[in-house]
N, C-alpha and C positions, 0 to 999 in steps of 0.2 A: 434587031432581033437578037436574041440570045445564041448562043454557039451549041449545037447539039452535035456529038461526036459518035462515030459508028461504033467506037469502044463500048459505050453504054447499050446499044442495040444489041451488040453481042453478049454482054453481060447478061441482059434481061432474057435474051434467048437461051442462055445456057442454065437458068436456075430452074428448080422444080415448078412444074406445071402451076401450083398453088400460089406460089410468089410471083407469078409473072403478071397477073393484073393488078396486084397491090403495087408492084415497082412501076408498071405502066401510069397508074393513076397519079402517083407520087410525082412522076416526071412530068405529067400533064399539069398538075397543080402547081410544080415549081415554076414552070415557064408561064403559067397564067398569073402567078402572083408577081413575078418578077420577069417581065419581057426581056430584059437585058441579061438575064442569068446565063452563065456559060457552064458547060458540063466539063468535068474534069474526072480523070480515074485517080483516086489516092488509096493507098492501102488495099489495092485490087478490088476497090468498090466505087460505085459513081457517086460523085459529089457535085453540089450546084454552088456557083461562086457568083457574088454580086458586090463589089467592093470588098471581096474577102469571102471566106468560106462561110456558107450559110448553113447547110445540112448535108449529110451524106445518106445514103440507103444502102442495104445488103440483105441477102437471103442467106438463110442456115437451114439446117436439116428440116425443121419442123415450123419455122417462123421467119418473118421478115423483120427488121429493125431500122428506126430513123434515128440519126444522131444529129443534133444541133451543136453546131461548132461552139456558140456561147450560151449554152443551155442555162447556167447558173445566172445569167443576166436576163433572162426571160421568164418572168413568172406566169405569163399567159400560158406556157406548157403544162403546167399543174392544173389548170382549168379546162383542158381539152375534153371535148365529150363527143362520142360518136353521134351519128344521126339520130339514133333511137334514145340518146341520153345516158349512155354508159360511160364511165371514166376510160380514159384511153391510157395505155401503157406503150409507149413508142418503141420500147425495146423488145416488145413481143407482139408482133402482128400476125395473126395466122389466117385472116382473109380480109377482104375488102371492108367487110363490115365493121372490124376491129379498128379502122381509120378514123381520125376525126371527120366531121362533117367537112364538107368543101370549103364553106366560108371560114370554119374556125382554122383549118389548116393553111388555108391562105393568108388568113391574119397573121398566124404564127410565122410563117415564112416572111411576109413583108416586115414584121416587127424584127426579126433577125437580119434582114438586109438593112433597115434603118440604123441598127447598131452598128453595123460595119460603115454605113455612110457617115455616121457621127464620129467615127475614130476609134481608136483602139481603147480598151477598158482601161480606166484610170487605177492604178494600184493604189491601195490603202497604205498611207505613210506609216512607216513602221515606228512604233513608239519606243523611245530610246529611253531604257531604265538605267539611270546612272548608278553606279555603286557608291556607297557613302565612302567618306575617307577611312583609312584603316585605322584599327585600333593599336596605337603605339605601344609596345611592351615598355615596362619599367625601366629595364636596363638601358633600352635604345634611347628613352627620354632623358635618362639621367646622363647619358654620354652627350647627347646633343646639347643639353644644359651646359655641360662643361666646355663646349666649344661654339662660341657664337657664329663662326663663319658656317660650321656644319649645320647648325639649327636654322640660321637664315636660308640656306639652299634647300634644306629638307622641307621646311615650311612653304617655299615658294614653288616647290614642284607640284604639279598635278597629282590627284589621289591615285591615279594608277602608277606614277613613278614612286611614290611614298610606298605603295603597296609592295612593288618590287624589292625594297629594301626590307620591308618588314617580313614578307615571305622568306625571303632568303636566309634571314637571321632565324627567324621561328622555326624554320625547317630543319635546323640543324640538330642532329640526332645526339650528338656529345656536346658535353658543355664545354669543353676546349675548343671544339670547332665552332661553336656558337661565339665565344669571347674573340675567336681571331676573325671571325666574319664581322663581329661589332666593330673591332678596331680598324677593319679594312673600310667598312662603311663611313666611318667618321672621317678617315682620311681623304676617301673619295669625295664626300659631301663637303667637306672644307674646301676642296678645289672645284666645287660646283658641278660634279659630275653626276650623271645619272647611274644606276645600277649596271646597265649594259652598255656603258659608254665604249666599251672596246669595239662593238658591233656595229656601231652608229654609222661608220663611214665604209663599211664592208661593200 
C-alpha cells in the first residue's frame, strides 16, 4: 500500500470549502491508480510519488490545480474530458465537475507513473554546428606564404585556432598595431604555437 501522511490531511482541511472535495477526490484517484503511490509535501503542497514525482495538487483563492511533473511527455493530458464531455483545464478546477472523468484521470496518472518506471526522459542530442574555417586576410596569407613553417603550422591548426589568429590581427584598430601583430603571429606560428599558447599551462 502507498503511504498517506497526516500533512496532506491537514492541507486539505485547511483549504477553502469549495476545494476540499476536489482535493479529496484527486487523492482517492491517485491511490486507486497507483496503489503504491506515496504522498509528499513539496512546495507547501501535496504530491504523489511512484518511482518519482507523478503529480501535485493545490488550492488557491478561487480554484484548485493539478500539476503533472512530466506533463510535456504526456499527450493524454490534452485529451482529458469531464464526465459531461467538456475539455479539462487542470490548472483551473473550480468544482468536482471540472475534473476529468474518473477513468480518464486514472489513465493519466498511470501513464505518468509508467513514464517514471521507464526511467528519466532522454534529452535530445544537441546538434553541433561547426563554424567554417576563417577567411584569411590577404596580408596574413602573404606572410604565411613567405614562411613555410608558419604556413604549415597554421594550416594544421583546427579552424578555431586559426580563427584566434585571424581575429587578433583583423581586430587591430591601427595599421601599425596590425603589422606588429602580424609579425608576432608569424613568429609564433613558425614555432608551432597557438595564439594563446602563454595561457595553455596556467
